[in-house]
Residue, then its C-alpha position, 0 to 999 in steps of 0.5 A: m500500500n502506497t502512502p501519499p506524500p505529505p503536502r508540500t510547504s513552501l519555504r516562504s510559509l515556514r519563514v512566516a510561521a517561524l517569525t510569527s512564533v518568535a513574535v508570540l514568544l517575545l510578547a509573552g516574555c514581555s508580559g510575564a518577565g521575571g515571573d519564574l525568578g522567585g521575585g522576578t522583574d517588573a517589566a515596567k522597570g526594564a530588563d536590566g532592573a533599572g528603577l528597582k527600589i531597595a532599602l538598606i536598613t542597619h542598626g548602625g549609629e550616627g557618625d560611625s565611620f564603619w557604617e559610612r563605609v557600608q553605605k558607600g558600598a551600597e551606593a556604588a552598587a546602586a549606581k551601577d545597577g540603576v537602583d533607587l536605594t534608601y538607607a536608614n538606620d536605628s541603633d534601637p532594635a524596635g526602631q530598626a524593626q519599624l524601619v523595615r515595616d516602613a519599607i514594606s509599606d513603601r512597596v520596595d523591591g528588596i530589603a537588606v538588613t542587619l540582624a544584630k538583635p535577631a529576635a527583634m527583627r523576626a516579625p518584620v522580616a516575616a512580614a516582608r517575606a509575606a509581602g513577597i519582598p526578598v530579604v538578604g542579611l549583612n554584617s550581623g546575624i550569621d547564625a540567624w539569617k537562615s532560620q528567619g528565611l533570608l535569601e542570602y547573607f554577607g559578612e564575617d563569621e565572628i566566631v572564626a574571626g575571634a578565634a583567629v585573633g586568639d591564635k594571633l595573641n598566642g603568637l604574640k605571647v599575650k597573657h591577659a586579654l581584655c575584650v571590650i564590648h561596646e554594645r551589650g546584647n549585640v550577637a556579633l560583638e559577643a561572638r567575637c569575644a567568644g571566639v577569642k576566648k575559644t583559642f586564646g591560651g591566656e586569661t580573657e575577660n569581657l568589659y562592657v562599655e557604653g559605646t555611644d558615650p566616648e567619655a564613659v568608654d575612656t573612664v571605664l577602660t582606664a579604671r579597669l587597666r589601673q585596677n589590673p596592671g596584669i592586663d597586657e592586651v586590649v581588644t576592641l571591637g570597632a576602630q574608633f574604640a581602639l583609638d580610645a583604648v590607646d588614650s586609656v592605656k596611656a592615661a592608666g600608665s598601663r603596659a598593655h598593647v591594643a588590637t582591634f576589629d574593623l578599620n578606618n583611615d585613622l586606624v590605618k594611621a595608628v597601625r602605621a605608627g605602631d599604636v595599634q598592633f593589628a586590625v581585623d578587616q571585615q570589609p564593610y564596603l564590600q558588605g554593603y555592595l554585595a547586599v544591594d547587588s545581590l538583590w538586583l541580581y535576584r530580581t533580574n536573573g534569579n541568582i542566589s549567592g551561596g545557594g541560600v545555604a551558605p553565607v558569603l564571607t567578607g572577612p577576616a583579613f588582618v591588617t598589620r604594620t607590614n601590610v598596612a600600606a597596601v590598604a592605606k589609599f583605599a582607607a583614605a578614600g573611605t572604601r576600606 
């Protein structure tokens, strides 16, 4: 039995059909762009994500050079990506939580937030997720970001960083380290001192001071150094507090050396001068940059750094007198 040949289709007809199919696909793509990206792209804002609204909300205090670097990094990423960035901060956890709620009301396209006091942020972060707003973490809350459902986290593992400091103090033959915590209840700061204690072979004690009051910091630290002349190392958890500690050591007539977490231009000068032994740099500029850029990438391309299961570490890196020249120009520019 002979089967009749299929009807012939002209080349012109095939071309028309193909072009019609492409046009239909393009129209469908434009009308539903980003629908499968887990947050997707608003077509009205362009395929490149320009016009996306992102809020960066931190627990940083006013006038703190560390947070100025975080903000500067975030602004650089926003400028590159064409993002409309809002930066807000409140050192009071209730105030920071309200700032997240305000961002939800403003219908932002993404929120980057610090979790210095994770319990206070749980409800507003959940509200953001319920509203379909992707949230990423930075700087504080490395042990809380996954449990609170954040997409990604950018920062330093403070226990690891503290342990590295403890090892370094062992190499310097330190006997008694005083770890100065400038904000009680801040999980990142507590973790740093815990990390130091984990590996340091000498005696470790924590000293709590009110970081928002420089005079009080100096008074309490000077008094403790006078009470115990055996303290031979002061470890501060912020660059500005290291500079305060240098003055306190002199005022107390102590033989203690000073080391610190975090870096700024004045601290670089102190390391160069030998007033501060070393600094642990967690790269705040990079934290702000990556947090904003990650939300843009998620909205425009569905990317999730670390796969949503591992943090992206920005530190620790030690800055000492031997390598400080390599970062000095960046510190002077406000990016390290």
